[in-house]
N, C-alpha and C positions, 0 to 999 in steps of 0.2 A: 417832832416829826420822826417817823421811822426811816430806815435806810432807803427804802424805795421812794418815799415821799421826798426825802432830801435830794435824791438823784433827779427826780422829775422837776422839782423846784429849780434846781440849778440849770438843768437842760432848757427849761422854758425861759429862764432869764437870759441864757446864752442866745437863744433863738431871736430875742429882741435886737441883737447886734447884727443880724443878717441883713445884707443889703441886696436889693433887687438886681439880678443879673450876675451875682458873684459865683465863683467856683470855690467850694468850701470842702476842706478835708476834715473828717471826723475821726479822731483817734479811738483806740479800743476802750471798752468799758463805758463809763458814764457819758462821754461825748457822743456816742452813737445815738443816744436818746434825743439829741437835738433835732434829728430828722422827724420826730413825732410832733414837733411844736412849731413848725414854720408858720409865721403869721400870715393871715389871709391877705392876698394881694401881692405877696412877695414870691418871686420865682428865683430859686437858687439851684445850682447843680452841685450835688454832693459827689466828691471823689473819694475812692478808697484805694490805698496804695498797692493792694494786691491785684489791681487791674481793671477798674471800671469807673465810668462816669454815669451819674444818674441814679444814685442811691435813693430809695424811697423809704417810707415809714417801716417800722418793724412789721413782719407778717402776722396775721392772725394765727392763734394757736390751732395747729392741725393743718395749716395751709403753707407751711414752710417748704421751700424748694431746696433740696440738698445740694444743688449745683450753684446756688446764689448765696454767698456768704462774704462777710467783710474780713478785714485784715486780722481781726481777733478770732475768726472762725465761727462767728455767730450768724445765724440765718438773717437775711435782709431781703428787701424787695428791690426790684429794678424798675424804673419808670419807663413808659413807652419810648422816650427819646434816648434811653440809656445805651451805652456801648461797652463792650468788653475788649481787653487787649492784654498784652503781656506786661510783666512787671518792669521791664526795661523802658517801655513806652510810658508807663505810669510814673516812673521816677524821672523821666525826661520832662514830663509835665510839671512835676514838682521843682526840679532843679532849674528848669527854664523860666521860673517866676510866673507861671500861669495860674497858681492857686492864690486867690485873694485872701483867704483866711484859713488857718488851721486851728482846731480845738483839741487840746490835749489834756490828759490828766497829769498829775505831778506828785512827787514825794515831797519836794521842797521847791520854793521860789523865794528869791530874795529881792531887796530893794533896788538892786542894779539890773533886775530883769534876767538874772541868771536862773537856769532851770536844771533841776535834778529830777529825772523821772524814769531812770532805767535800771538802777541797781542799788542794793544795800550790801556793803562789803561783808563777805562771809556767807552770803546766801547764793544758792545756785540760780542762775538766770539763763534764759535762752539767747540773750543778746539785746542790743539797743533797738533793733528793728528800724523803722523808717523815720523815727523822731528826729534824728540828727539832720537828715535832709529837709524835713518839713519845717523845722524852726528857722532854718536859714533861707529856705526857698519861698516860703509863704510871705505875702506882703504884711499880714497881721497875724500875731500869735496870741491866742486866748487860752489861758489855763482854766479848766473847769474842774473843781475838786471840792471836797469837804474842807472847811476852814481849819480844822485841827484833826489830829490822829490820836484818839484816845486821850484827848486833853493836851497833847504836845503840839507846840507850834509847828506849822508847815510853811508859814510866811515869815521869813527871817531877815535879819540884817545882812547875813551872809550864809549861803548854803554850806552845809557840812558834808553832804554826800557828793560822790563823783558827778560832775556836771555833764549834762547832755549838750548844752550850748551856753555861751556867755552872752549876756546883754541882748537877748532876743525876745523876751516876753513883753507884750504891750499891755495886757489886761488880765486880771485875775477875777474870776467869778465863783463865789461860794454861796452856801445857803445863808450867809450873814450879810454879804456885801459885794459890791463891784469896786475893785481897786485898780487904778491906772498906774502904770509905771512911767514916771516922768523923770527928766534930768534933775528936778528938785527933790525927788523922792516918791514915796507911795502916796497917792491921793485917794482918799475915800470918796468915790464919785457918786455912789448910790448905796443905800442901806435897806435891808429888810426891816420894815417898821416894827417887827416883833422884837427887835434888839435895840439897845441903847448904844450910843457912840462909845461909852465906857466899856461895854461888854465886847464890842468889836475890837477895841484897842487892846483889851486884856487878852484876847484870843490871838493876837498878832505879835510876832516877835520882832517887829520893827516899828519905828515911829510913823504914825499916819498923819498926813496933812488932810484936814477935814474941809470938804467943799461946803458951800452954802446950801446946796441942794440936799446933801446928806444931813446937815444940821436941821433943816426944815422937816425932813421925813422921818427922822429917828424917833424911836419910842422915848417918851419923856419920863 
């Protein structure tokens, strides 16, 4: 798969985790594509921390509205029931526990659910943004990312980069697998049938507990 195919594959799998009636925050980058794959019969309200509820799918080329954009500055659509407000209200929604799920990218995640997604030491950065609030304010935290970075592990026994938050990640979804963070460790809960369990384990820098469902679905 090329980069765009991987992005859409992950976003479509994340969309299967959406529950009817939820308020869901989508982080910048890959997570924004989740809005394009909401399953039929599911109604969710997408929230963007720059100040609106009711995010819709990406606009068609040439039909972008320059006044409607997400927290990453990318053009988006707003659904008929959508609403706009200031960032203070937006973070009041987040900090008040009204977001059911947030979907974020990551540089690293570890087996304790620690998340590093905002800086690499020595590189210029604009700041942490809203991630710090989202991971502690949302009821469920899903990391959506490529499984490795140029072959290097991103899912680790312990993060080596500065943390965004400790022990807040509930689930990791990549092009290879769905991994749940549990008190017992990282559980391989679902697997892309294009990969073997051995391939997923080799691409992961922490020991995986293999579920029966993943064993049944894995490439032999």
